[in-house]
C-alpha positions in Angstrom: -12.9 31.2 -1.9 -10.8 33.5 0.3 -7.5 32.2 1.6 -7.5 30.5 5.0 -5.2 29.4 7.7 -5.5 26.8 10.4 -6.1 28.3 13.9 -5.7 25.9 16.8 -8.4 25.3 19.4 -8.6 22.8 22.2 -9.7 19.3 21.5 -10.9 16.6 23.8 -10.1 13.1 22.5 -11.0 10.8 25.3 -12.0 7.4 24.1 -10.6 7.7 20.6 -7.8 5.6 19.2 -4.7 7.5 18.1 -5.4 6.5 14.5 -9.0 7.8 14.7 -7.7 11.0 16.3 -5.2 11.4 13.5 -7.8 10.9 10.8 -10.1 13.4 12.4 -7.2 15.9 12.8 -6.1 15.6 9.2 -9.8 15.9 8.0 -9.9 19.3 9.7 -6.3 20.2 8.6 -7.1 19.6 5.0 -10.5 21.3 4.9 -10.9 23.8 2.0 -7.4 22.7 0.8 -5.6 24.2 3.8 -3.0 21.3 3.6 -2.0 19.3 0.6 0.7 16.7 0.8 1.6 13.5 2.6 1.9 12.7 6.4 3.5 9.7 8.1 4.0 8.7 11.7 5.9 5.6 12.6 7.4 4.0 15.7 10.5 1.8 15.6 10.2 1.7 11.8 6.6 0.5 11.8 4.1 2.9 10.1 1.3 3.8 12.5 -0.4 6.4 10.3 0.2 7.6 6.7 -1.9 9.1 4.0 -1.8 11.6 1.1 -4.1 14.6 0.8 -4.9 17.0 -2.0 -3.2 17.1 -5.4 0.3 16.5 -6.4 -0.6 18.2 -9.7 -3.8 20.3 -9.6 -3.9 20.8 -13.4 -4.2 17.1 -14.2 -6.0 16.1 -11.0 -3.2 13.8 -9.8 -3.5 13.0 -6.1 -0.8 13.0 -3.5 0.2 9.6 -2.2 2.8 8.0 0.0 5.1 7.7 -3.0 4.8 11.3 -4.1 8.2 13.1 -4.3 8.5 16.5 -2.6 11.3 19.1 -2.5 12.6 18.9 1.0 14.0 22.5 1.3 16.1 22.8 4.4 15.7 19.2 5.5 18.5 18.8 3.0 20.9 20.2 5.6 20.8 17.1 7.7 21.9 15.0 4.7 24.8 17.3 4.0 25.8 17.1 7.6 25.9 13.3 7.4 28.1 13.4 4.3 30.5 15.7 6.2 30.7 13.3 9.1 31.2 10.3 6.9 34.2 12.1 5.3 35.5 12.9 8.8 35.2 9.2 9.7 37.3 8.3 6.6 40.0 10.8 7.6 39.4 13.0 4.5 38.5 16.1 6.7 38.0 17.3 10.2 35.2 19.5 11.3 37.8 21.7 12.9 39.4 22.3 9.4 39.2 25.8 8.1 36.5 26.4 5.5 39.1 28.0 3.3 41.1 24.7 3.0 38.3 23.7 0.6 36.7 26.9 -0.7 38.7 28.9 -3.2 39.2 32.7 -3.2 38.5 33.1 0.5 38.6 36.7 1.7 40.7 37.4 4.8 37.6 37.6 7.0 36.6 34.0 6.1 39.8 32.4 7.2 38.7 31.8 10.9 35.6 30.0 9.8 35.7 26.2 10.4 33.5 23.4 9.0 32.0 23.2 12.5 30.9 26.9 12.3 29.2 26.2 8.9 27.4 23.1 10.3 26.1 24.9 13.3 25.2 28.3 11.7 27.7 30.1 13.8 30.0 31.2 10.8 28.7 34.7 10.5 28.4 34.4 6.8 25.8 36.6 5.2 22.7 34.5 4.3 22.5 35.0 0.5 18.8 34.2 0.5 18.2 37.4 2.5 19.6 39.5 -0.3 16.9 41.8 -1.7 17.9 40.7 -5.2 17.4 36.9 -4.3 13.8 36.6 -5.3 14.4 38.5 -8.6 17.2 36.2 -9.6 16.0 32.8 -8.2 15.3 31.5 -11.6 18.9 31.8 -12.8 21.4 29.0 -12.3 23.9 29.7 -9.5 26.1 26.8 -8.4 27.6 26.9 -4.9 30.8 28.7 -5.9 28.9 31.4 -7.7 26.5 31.8 -4.8 29.5 32.4 -2.4 31.0 34.8 -5.0 27.9 37.0 -4.6 28.6 37.4 -0.8 32.4 37.4 -0.8 32.6 41.2 -0.3 29.9 41.3 2.4 31.2 41.7 5.9 30.6 38.9 8.4 27.6 39.3 10.5 29.6 38.5 13.7 32.9 36.9 14.7 32.8 33.1 13.9 31.6 31.0 16.9 30.2 33.9 18.9 26.5 33.7 17.8 24.0 31.6 16.0 22.3 33.0 12.9 20.7 30.7 10.3 22.5 30.9 7.0 22.0 29.0 3.8 25.3 30.2 2.7 27.1 27.9 5.2 25.5 24.8 3.8 26.1 25.8 0.2 29.8 26.1 1.3 29.5 22.6 2.9 28.5 21.2 -0.5 31.8 22.5 -1.9 33.6 20.9 1.1 31.9 17.5 0.4 33.0 17.7 -3.3 36.6 18.8 -2.6 37.1 16.2 0.2 35.4 13.3 -1.6 36.5 14.0 -5.2 32.8 13.5 -6.3 30.1 16.0 -7.2 27.5 16.5 -4.5 24.7 14.8 -6.3 26.8 11.7 -7.0 28.1 11.5 -3.5 24.7 11.7 -1.9 23.3 9.1 -4.2 26.2 6.6 -3.7 27.1 7.1 -0.1 23.9 8.2 1.6 20.7 7.3 -0.4 21.7 3.8 -1.7 23.1 2.5 1.6 19.9 3.7 3.3 17.7 2.1 0.6 16.3 5.5 -0.4 15.6 4.9 -4.0 13.1 7.7 -4.3 15.4 10.5 -3.2 17.9 12.8 -4.9 18.9 16.2 -6.2 15.8 17.9 -7.6 16.9 18.9 -11.1 14.1 20.4 -13.1 15.1 18.9 -16.4 14.6 15.1 -16.2 11.2 13.4 -16.1 10.8 12.3 -12.5 7.9 9.9 -11.8 5.5 11.0 -9.0 7.2 14.4 -8.7 4.8 16.9 -7.0 4.2 20.3 -8.5 4.8 23.2 -6.1 2.0 25.7 -5.3 1.2 28.8 -3.2 -2.2 29.9 -1.8 -5.2 27.6 -1.6 -8.7 27.2 -3.0 -9.5 29.8 -5.7 -6.2 31.6 -5.0 -4.1 28.4 -5.6 -1.3 29.3 -8.1 2.0 27.8 -9.3 4.9 28.8 -7.1 7.7 30.8 -8.9 10.4 28.8 -10.7 13.4 28.2 -8.6 16.7 27.0 -10.2 17.8 24.1 -8.0 21.5 24.7 -8.5 21.1 27.6 -6.1 20.3 25.7 -2.9 22.7 22.7 -3.4 23.7 21.4 0.0 21.2 23.6 1.7 17.8 22.8 0.2 18.1 21.0 -3.1 17.0 17.4 -2.4 13.7 15.7 -2.9 12.3 12.6 -1.2 9.1 10.8 -0.1 7.6 10.2 3.3 8.5 6.5 3.0 12.1 7.3 2.1 12.4 9.6 5.1 11.2 6.8 7.3 14.1 4.8 5.9 16.3 7.8 6.7 15.1 7.9 10.3 15.9 4.2 10.7 19.4 4.6 9.2 20.2 7.2 11.8 19.6 4.6 14.5 22.4 2.2 13.5 25.7 2.0 11.6 24.2 2.1 8.1 25.6 5.7 7.5 27.6 6.6 10.5 29.1 4.9 13.5 27.9 5.7 17.0 30.4 8.5 17.8 29.6 10.4 14.7 25.9 9.9 15.2 26.3 11.4 18.6 28.1 14.4 17.1 25.3 14.8 14.6 22.8 15.5 17.4 25.1 17.4 19.8 23.4 20.8 20.6 25.4 24.0 20.0 24.1 27.5 20.2 20.2 27.9 20.0 19.8 24.1 20.3 21.1 23.6 16.8 23.4 20.6 16.2 24.6 19.5 12.7 21.7 20.0 10.4 19.2 19.3 13.2 17.5 21.3 15.9 17.6 19.3 19.1 15.1 20.9 21.6 12.9 19.3 24.2 9.3 19.0 23.1 6.6 17.5 25.3 9.3 17.2 27.9 11.1 14.8 25.7 14.3 15.0 23.7 13.6 15.7 20.1 15.4 16.0 16.8 13.6 18.2 14.2 14.0 20.4 11.1 11.7 22.1 8.8 12.0 23.1 5.1 10.5 25.9 3.0 11.2 26.4 -0.6 9.2 27.9 -3.4 6.1 25.7 -3.5 6.9 23.4 -0.7 6.7 23.2 3.1 8.2 20.2 5.0 9.0 18.9 8.5 10.5 15.9 10.1 10.3 15.4 13.9 12.0 12.5 15.7 11.6 11.4 19.4 14.6 9.0 19.7 13.8 7.7 23.1 10.4 6.7 22.0 11.5 5.5 18.5 8.8 7.9 17.1 9.0 9.9 13.9 6.5 12.3 12.5 6.8 13.5 8.8 4.8 16.1 7.0 5.5 17.0 3.4 3.5 19.5 1.4 3.6 20.8 -2.2 2.3 24.1 -1.0 4.6 26.7 0.6 1.5 28.0 2.4 1.0 24.8 4.4 1.6 24.5 8.2 3.8 21.4 7.9 5.7 22.0 11.1 2.5 22.3 13.2 0.8 19.3 11.6 3.9 17.2 12.2 4.1 18.2 15.9 0.4 17.7 16.5 0.4 14.2 14.9 3.4 13.3 17.1 1.5 14.5 20.1 -1.5 12.2 19.2 0.7 9.1 19.1 2.6 10.1 22.2 -0.6 10.6 24.2 0.1 14.3 24.6 -2.3 17.2 24.4 -3.1 18.5 20.9 -5.4 20.9 19.3 -7.9 20.4 16.6 -7.5 22.7 13.5 -10.1 25.2 12.6 -10.3 27.3 9.4 -9.2 30.9 9.8 -10.3 33.3 7.1 -8.4 36.3 5.6 -9.9 39.5 4.3 -9.0 41.6 1.3 -7.5 45.0 1.8 -6.8 47.5 -1.0 -3.2 47.3 -2.3 -2.6 51.0 -1.7 -3.6 50.5 1.9 -1.0 47.9 2.5 1.9 50.3 2.5 0.7 51.5 5.9 1.9 48.2 7.4 5.4 48.1 5.9 8.5 49.0 7.8 11.2 47.6 10.1 10.4 46.9 13.8 12.9 46.1 16.5 12.1 42.8 18.2 15.4 42.8 20.1 18.8 44.7 19.9 20.0 42.6 17.0 16.7 41.3 15.6 14.4 43.1 13.2 11.0 42.1 11.8 10.7 43.6 8.4 7.2 43.9 6.8 7.2 44.4 3.0 4.7 44.5 0.2 5.1 42.9 -3.2 2.0 43.8 -5.3 -0.9 42.7 -3.2 1.2 40.2 -1.2 2.5 41.0 2.2 5.6 39.4 3.8 7.4 39.3 7.2 11.0 38.5 7.7 13.0 38.1 10.8 16.7 38.9 10.8 18.6 35.9 9.5 15.4 34.0 8.3 13.5 33.8 5.0 10.3 35.7 4.0 7.0 34.4 5.1 3.7 35.6 3.5 1.1 37.0 5.8 -2.6 37.7 5.4 -4.9 40.3 6.9 -7.6 38.9 9.3 -8.8 42.4 10.2 -7.4 45.9 9.6 -5.1 45.5 12.5 -4.2 41.8 12.6 -2.3 39.7 10.1 -1.4 36.0 10.2 1.1 33.6 8.4 -0.1 30.3 7.1 3.0 28.3 7.9 3.3 29.0 11.7 0.7 29.5 14.5 1.2 33.2 15.1 -0.5 36.6 14.6 1.0 40.0 14.1 -1.0 43.0 15.5 -0.4 46.5 14.3 -0.8 49.9 16.0 -0.7 53.0 14.0 0.7 56.5 14.5 -0.7 59.9 13.6 0.8 59.7 10.2 -1.3 56.6 9.4 1.6 54.2 9.3 2.3 51.3 11.6 4.2 52.7 14.7 4.5 49.3 16.4 3.6 45.7 16.2 3.1 42.8 18.5 4.0 39.2 17.5 1.7 36.7 19.3 3.2 33.2 19.3 3.4 30.2 21.6 1.4 32.0 24.3 3.8 35.0 24.3 3.3 38.6 23.2 6.5 40.2 21.8 6.1 43.9 21.1 8.3 45.8 18.7 8.6 49.5 17.8 9.2 50.9 14.3 12.8 51.9 13.6 14.0 54.2 10.8 
């Protein structure tokens, strides 16, 4: 079976209950293995819809369920942010403190960086996951201090506080801050001060070594192309993407953020206070469906995750997948739309074609989306990837000789070729917008 991706088309759902609509939606979203994982929608702590789909372990035929444990990827960041704010409440740090008060061997250029800058991705630190060597060394242990050592000699991307640029390096640094300020290691701190008070007994640091009941195996591709995701040592993303959890535990997390279980009201308000690019402390805080929302996604080898909250409505939508190719963010948003009575679109399977590996080099290159934003198209064997400045790589697939699409977001990339046979320009189609970009040297 060839790889596929969900393409959205309009749906009319008059006369159907939200639960029936959600069931029909997920039946379409999981067709041909397009999504495997667990979803949950709840209002004011009461589950409205929840189910598991596909396999937690394909080799042994173990199904995903509501108690399946998934790597969260960057959803981890909101937990790290809560830990930092707890320590501020206790007087053990201030978010205005210099990063270098807690991080050893700071170069001179890092001294203006504050904890606030780390929390809001405005530090200017080079994102170590963007290093070309990152994928090659991702199987090797690299605790936070070691990861920062690797970028110590790299110049800041910009002056701290002047811009937003997503950086896992900042949250790895925050893990060190938590440890230095609390006197406990990150894993122990999170277990004692975050997970236990919230009743989250199925969450923690995802160490590969111990036997962990109901742990999902991570995959890439789908159908006949389904394969194990590459091994990723989980010391690398501590603080930024190392945690695991279940949909049920994330519902408990959602509820704990509504009261004083973890943070008092002033600190909770700070957690969701928007800074540059609608990013707060470990949360994006945009308006969606003309409503205030709190959201964050996660992507790490073999996993794609998303949590979306509408605090005024008391609604939370959670989508966790043990396949990095899954469109967890789109599924979570559409399920929220169903239960909010907003318009949504029914998934439809979209099919990729196969192009010869030696042809794929025609598409590679760097393309200027904006003065400081490049989209880089690369080939690794027969796989193609796109990467925006400051963001991670996303695999893309050919739909035709001139159009590629990713699995994890609703978008397409169209290519136009020059006389030399190589891509001269691209156009990113996303969210009803066409964003052209020309090739740069």
